[in-house]
Structure formats: structure tokens, C-alpha cells
C-alpha positions in Angstrom: 79.9 111.6 115.1 80.9 108.0 115.5 84.7 107.3 116.4 86.6 105.9 112.8 89.8 104.2 113.3 92.1 106.0 110.5 95.9 104.6 112.0 97.4 101.5 113.8 100.6 102.9 115.2 103.9 100.9 116.2 106.4 102.3 118.3 109.7 101.5 116.5 113.7 102.7 116.7 113.7 102.8 113.3 110.3 103.6 111.6 111.2 104.0 108.3 112.7 100.6 108.4 110.1 99.0 110.3 107.5 100.6 107.6 109.2 99.5 103.9 108.9 95.8 105.9 105.2 96.4 106.3 104.8 98.2 102.9 106.4 94.9 101.4 104.5 92.6 103.2 101.4 94.1 102.6 101.8 95.2 99.3 101.3 98.7 100.0 102.9 102.2 99.7 105.1 103.9 101.8 104.6 107.7 102.9 107.2 109.7 104.8 106.8 113.0 104.8 107.9 113.6 108.2 112.0 112.6 107.8 111.4 108.8 109.3 109.7 110.3 112.4 106.1 109.4 111.9 106.2 107.0 108.5 102.3 106.1 107.1 102.0 102.8 105.2 98.7 102.4 102.9 98.1 99.0 101.6 95.2 98.6 99.7 92.7 96.1 100.3 92.7 96.3 104.2 90.2 97.5 106.4 92.4 100.0 108.7 93.4 103.1 106.1 96.7 103.2 107.5 99.7 101.4 110.0 101.5 104.3 111.8 105.5 103.3 112.4 106.8 106.2 114.7 110.2 106.7 115.5 110.2 106.6 119.6 113.8 107.0 121.0 112.4 103.5 123.6 110.3 101.2 122.4 108.1 99.2 124.8 109.6 95.6 125.7 108.4 92.6 125.8 105.3 91.4 124.4 102.9 93.9 122.6 99.8 94.3 123.9 97.7 95.0 120.6 98.1 93.0 117.5 97.2 92.7 114.1 94.9 90.0 113.1 95.3 89.3 109.4 93.1 86.9 107.2 94.6 84.6 104.5 92.1 82.5 103.2 93.2 79.5 101.9 95.9 80.8 101.3 97.6 80.7 104.5 100.4 79.0 104.5 102.1 80.8 101.5 101.0 84.3 103.2 103.4 82.5 106.1 106.0 81.3 104.4 106.0 84.9 102.4 106.0 86.6 105.8 108.9 84.7 106.7 111.1 85.0 103.7 110.8 88.5 104.3 112.2 88.5 107.8 109.4 87.7 109.7 109.7 85.1 112.2 107.5 82.2 113.8 106.1 82.5 117.5 104.0 79.7 117.4 100.9 77.9 115.4 97.5 76.9 116.5 94.4 74.7 115.5 91.7 74.8 117.7 88.7 73.0 116.5 89.8 73.2 112.5 90.2 76.8 112.7 94.3 77.5 112.2 96.1 80.5 112.7 100.4 81.0 112.8 101.7 83.9 115.4 104.3 86.0 113.9 106.8 89.3 114.5 108.1 91.1 112.5 111.5 92.7 112.6 110.9 94.7 115.7 109.4 91.9 117.4 105.8 93.0 117.2 103.8 89.8 117.1 101.1 89.3 114.5 98.4 86.9 113.3 98.0 85.5 109.6 94.8 82.7 109.8 92.7 81.0 107.6 
């Protein structure tokens, strides 16, 4: 049987807060049956069944080694602006051969990209 990616999980000191941020950004729903220990976000239209957010006492510091690449099509700038209005921060803007993307960080500093 082939493996299937079911969750992409982020460590966080406050899993419920970070899950709520991602649910609002992805227009998804929060599922919390563990009193904030492991919170799931289901976002219709994404290719992953759930994003998971796990409460840990000591989240990993520094740049995350794995990040999400999100595609916004022709509305990239609008989606970047919406992420910023919700509390994301801009890390960098890139344009390589006409392919454009913006690197952002969520409220916990986890980096993610939004491309055309």
C-alpha cells in the first residue's frame, strides 16, 4: 500500500492559537478534541487532508526546515496582503525569470511561501 501524507504538523507553544490563525488564513475549520494538545485544521481545496498543530514545551528555534508552498494564481498579491492583515510578516519577495513568490512567517515564525 502506498504511503499517503495525511497531516503536516507544526510544533507550537500554543497549538490552539496557531491553528486558529491558519484556519482563518486558509478559510478552514478547527478540530480540537484534545484540549489544545493536538489541534487539526481542515481546509477545503488544499491538497493535504489536515494541518496539525501540536503543543510542545520547547518549540524548535531558528528557521524551519520544512515549509508550505501555497499557490494563489493571479491573486498572489491579494493573498499576501490578506496574510499580512491577519498577522503574518514578510520575510522576502522573489522574482526569478518571471516566477514570483513571497516568503512570509506565521505568528510563530514558521515560514511559508505564496506564489503566482
